[in-house]
N, C-alpha and C positions, 0 to 999 in steps of 0.2 A: 504494500500500500504506500503510495507516494505521500510525502509530507503535505500537510494542509495548513493554510494560513487564512487569517482574516485581516481586513484593513479598516481602520477607523480614521476618517478625515474630520478634523475639527475646524471650527470657525463659523460663526454666525453669518459672515459674509458669503461663505460657500453654501450654507444651508438655505439662505434666502435667494440665492442665484445672482447676487451682485458680482460675485467672482466665480468663474467656472472651475470645476474640479479638474485639475490637470494631474494631481498626484495619484489618485486612486487608479485610473487606467494605466499610468506609467508603472506604478509599483506592481500591478497585476501582471503586466507583460514581463517585467524583470523576474518576477517569481516564477512565471511559466518557463522562462529560459533556464531557470535553476531546477526545473522539475517539480515545482511546488504548486499544488492546486489551490486556487483561491475560492473559498466558499462564499464569502460575503464582503461587500464594500459598504460601510455605513457612514453617513455624514451626520455629525451632531454639532450643535451650537456651542458657544463658549459658556457652558453651564456644567459645573462639576458633577452634579447628580446625573446628567445625561451621559457624560463620559463614563462614569462608573457603571451605569446601566449597559452601555454599549460593550464595555470590557467584560462585564458579567455574561452578556449574551454570547459573545465570542467564545469565552471559556466553556460555555455550555454546549457548543457545537463540536467540541473535541479537537480543536486546532492545536497545533504545537507552537504556533507563532502568531502574534498579533502585532501589526505595525500601525502606529499612530503618526499622523502628520499635523503639524501646527501646534500652537499654544505654548511655544517655548520662548516668547519674547519677554521684555522687561516690565510689561504693564500688568495691571491687576487682573485682567481677564485671561492671562497666559498661565494656566494652571495644570497643564498636562503632566509635567514631570512630577508634581506633588501628588496628583490624583493617582497616577500609575504607581508611584511608590507606596501609597496607602493601600491600593488594591493588592499589590504584590507582597504586602507585609514588610516593607522596607522603609522606615522613616527617613525623611530627607534631612541632610546636613550640608552645611556650606563646605565646599571643597576649596580651600584657600589658595592652593596652587592654581586651580582652574580659574578662580576669581582674578588672580594676577594676570593670567593669559588673556582673559576676556577684556580686562581693563586696558591692556596694551592694544588689543584690536580696536576697541572703541576709541581710544585716543588717536590712533593712526587714522581711523575713518573720519573723525571730527576734524583733524588737522587738514586732511586732504580735501575735504569739502567746505572748509571754512565755517563749520557750525560752532555755535556757542551754547552751552547748557549749564544749568546750576550743578556745581560739583557734587553736592549732597544727593541730588536727585539721580545723577548719573551713577554714583556709587551704589545707591540703593537698587537701581535697575540691574547693575552688574552682579551684585550680591544675590539677587533673586535668580538670575540665570545660572549662577554657580551652585545653587542648591541641588544636590544629587542624592537619589535614594542610596542608602547604604548597600554596598556590595554590587552596585551597578558598574558596568563598563562605560567609561566616558569616551565618546567619539568627538575628536577635535572639531571645533567650529569651522564651517566654511564661510559663514557670515559672522554673526556674533553669538549665535545660540549653539551650544553643544548638543550632540545627540547622545542617546543612552541605550544600552542593552540591559534590561532589567529582568533577571530570572525570578521565579517565585522565591519567596523568603523561606527560611529554615522551617521544615515541617509542613510546607504547603505544596499542593499540586497545582497544575494548570500550565498555561502557555507562557513562554518567554515573551516579553513585550519589548519591541524595538521602537524607540521614540525618536522621530525625525522632525526637523524643522518644516515649516509650511511653505516658504518660498521655493518654487520648483527648482531653481538653480542651486539653492543650498542643499535641498533634499537629494537631488541627483548627484551633486558633487560629493556628498557624504556616503553614497551608496557603496562604493568599493570598500571603504573602511568598515562599514557595517557588516557586509558579507564576510569579511575576513576575521571578524571578532570571534574568539573561541566560543563564547556563549551562543552566538548565532549558528556556528557550525553544529553544535549539539542540537539546537532547535530544528535544523534542516536535515538532520540525519535521516536516512531512509528515502530521501528524494531520488527520483529517477527521471530520465528524460521524458518530457511531455511535448510531443510534436504538434504542430499546428499548420494546417494548410488551408488555402483560400481559393475558391473557384467563383467566378463571376459570370452571371448570365444577364443578357439584355433582352427584356421583353417577355420573361417567363413569370407567371404568377406563383406566389408561395403555395397556394392550394394545389396547383398542378404538380409542383415539386413534391409536396407532401404525399400525394398519391403515389408518385414514383418510389419514394423512400419506403412507404408502407409495403409496396409490392416486393421490395428487395430486403426488408429488414432482417430476415434470417441470415443474409450474407454479410451484414454490416455490424456484427457484434463487436463491442469494444470501442466503437466510435461515438464521440459526443458531437452531434451535428446541430449547429444553430444557423438560422437564416435571418436575413434582414433585407426588406424591400425598400429602396429609396429611389424615388424619381425614375422608376422603370428598371433600375438595376437591382438584381437579386444576388446578394452576397451570401455565399455558403462557406461557413468557417467550421472546420473539423479539427477536433483535438483528440489525441489518442496516444497511448504508450507504444513503444517500438513493437511489442508483440502483436499489435493490431494493424501493422503496416499492410499485410495482405488484404485485410478488409478494406483499408483505404484505397488500395489499388483497384479493388472491385468496384468501389464507389466511383472512382475516376472513370472506369470503363463505362459504367452505367450512364454517367452524365455526358460523356463524349458521344455515346451512341444515341441517347434519347434527346439530347439538346444540342445537336451539332449546329442547328440554325441560330441558336441564341448564345452559346458559350463563346465568350470573347477573351477570357483570361483565366489562367491557372495560377495566378499569383499576383502579378503587378496590378496596381490600381489604374483606373482610367487615365489619370494625369500622367502616371509613369509611362503608360503606353503611348500617349500622344507625344510626350517628350522624346521617347525612343524613336517614334516614327519620323519626327523632324530630324533627329540626329542621323538616323540611318539614311534618309533620303538627301540630307544636306539642304533642305528647303528652309525658307523663311516664311513668316506669317505676319499679317497686319489685320486689324479689326476695324469695322465700322458698325458701331452700336447705337441704337436709339433707346428702346425701352429698358435695356439692361444697364444703361448708364455707365459702361466701363467695367462691369463685373467680369466679363469674359477676359478682357485684357489683364485684370488683376489676378485672375486665376491662372492664366498662362504664365505670368511673370512671378508667381509665388515660388516657383522652384529655382534653387540656385543654378546658375549657368544658363538660364533661359534667354539671356541677352544674345546668345549665339544664334537663336532662331526667331525670337520675337523682335520685330522692328519697331512696332508702335501701334497705337490705336487712336481712333477719334470717336468721341461721344457726340454724335450729331442728333441732338434732340429736336431742335426746331427745323422746320422745312428749309429755312434759309441756310442753316448750317449744313444740311444734307446737300444742298445745291453748291454752296461756296467751298466747302471743305472736301467733299467727296464726289463732286461732279454728278450728282443725281440730277437727271434732266428735269426741268420744271414741268414739262409736258407730261412726263411719267407720273409725277406727283399729282398733277391736276387731273389726269385721266383715271388713275387707279387708287389714289390716296396714299398717305404715308405708310399705312399698314396694309401691305400687299406683297405678293411674291415678286412682282416686278421691282419694287423698291428694295427688297432684300437682295436681289441679284445686283442691282445698281450699287448698293452699299458695299457689297463684297468686291465687285469689280473696281469701284472707286478706291477702296482701301488698298487693294492690290496694286493699282496703278500709281496712286499717290506716293506710296512707300517703296515702290519697286520690289514688292514681295513676290515670292512664288505662289503663295496662297493668301486669299482674302476671305474674310468671314463677315457676313452681314446679318444683323438681327434687327427686326422691327416688330412692334406689337402693341397690344393694349394691356398693360399690367394692372390697371384698375387702381382703386375701386370704382372710379368714374371713367367716362370716356368711351364706353362701349356703345354699340348700336345693334340693331336687329341683325344686320349682315356681318358685323364684326364685334361680337360680344367680348366682354372682359375675358382675358385668357387667350385671345387670338394672337398667335405669334407666327411670323414667317422667318425662316432661316435659309441662308445660302452659304456654301463653301465653294469658292471658285479657285481652281488650280491648274497646273500644267496638264492634268489628265481630264479636264472638263469641269463641269459644275454639278453639285448635288444640292437640291433644295428640299425643304420640308415645310408643310403647313400644319400648325398645331392648334389644339384647343385645350388649354391647360387649366385645371381647377386650382382653387386655393386663393390665398391672400395675395396682395401685391408682391410681398417679398418672396412668397413661394413661387409665383409665376416667373419672377425674374431669375431666381435660383434654378428653377427647372429648365428655363430657356437656356441658361448657360450650360447646364449638364447635357442637354440635347445637342447643343452646338459642339461640345467636346466629343460626344459620341459620333457626330457627323464628321468631325475632324479625324477621329480614330479610324472610322471606316474608310475615309478617303485616303488616309496615309497607309494603313495596314491591311485593308480588306476586312473580312469577317462580318459578323452580324451588323446590319445597317441600323441607323438611328430611326 
């Protein structure tokens, strides 16, 4: 049986959604790479009683390791270390050597940034961060907060608790030292490789796939298969131990045979495939966007190195911008309207010509919530990709809010690019 873990993310700002949780998913993936199965990720606010309850819940699930993130700062609501020490039966005491090291870090930080603070208040904050449960292993700060590995106290059972800071850069920077700590190696004993593979289908419904999996379930023992449908893309993630590799290969054969018309990836994401397509062909791209307001250009340039193939983009919202910046003929706009397949083609060709790109992409539509008509209701979107091998265009009726229509339009454009660059299932 592989080692199991639970994750407790602390912070009222995370609980209320003001800050997105980046630590829980990151930790879960790092644990998977170590062969550790994660049973639960729990988010709690900055309330000691809720953290105690979460730690008690995790202990009741039989995990050998619990990881907390956040609550290690100098302020009054940063109580994770003290609560964990209480739960583990290890009272907290000030580690004076650690206090000196944190003081030096804070002084360097303040000098570098030109900050001024009341010395007494600063010293009190440092002393708070230097309070460590007795018998815990201290992980040196990456920022100002130390991490802790806190085993159960004498005569107690339960999981070891790894206490990490909340800022993702500090948590990730501390991870190698945490994994190397002797108490962590004990908690992770018995872990084995846990493989994970991803297959992506374009245009297949979850219900259709579920029927296929039920038909073949006797051949797929040992596989943990999860699916997620987003904007027409069905992602199939399978986790399994090495002993179930033959079962996974059978699953791969089933998917390749039954979904040959929609299977477009056995690993890489859509964005990775598009980037690979441009790199392999040596082509460049430019965008002419109306309703998506530059979101496609932002997505294309999100990847490091995209300057090798993305030349630029124009957000041509007004008709005058379409005419003046991307050479959309006034008569085309007058005859067909701004939201039309003809204008999408003109935007793509205009972007391609203006930037001297190999490929141009045009997007125009009605994102809503207003502006729709009987002939062109909200959600009407026209796309075009124009390149050396010709043009590919799509007319869409997309449901959802304004932001959903815009995001789905960009995803559809990315799939149209993928299909134009690499072939495979079309958008």
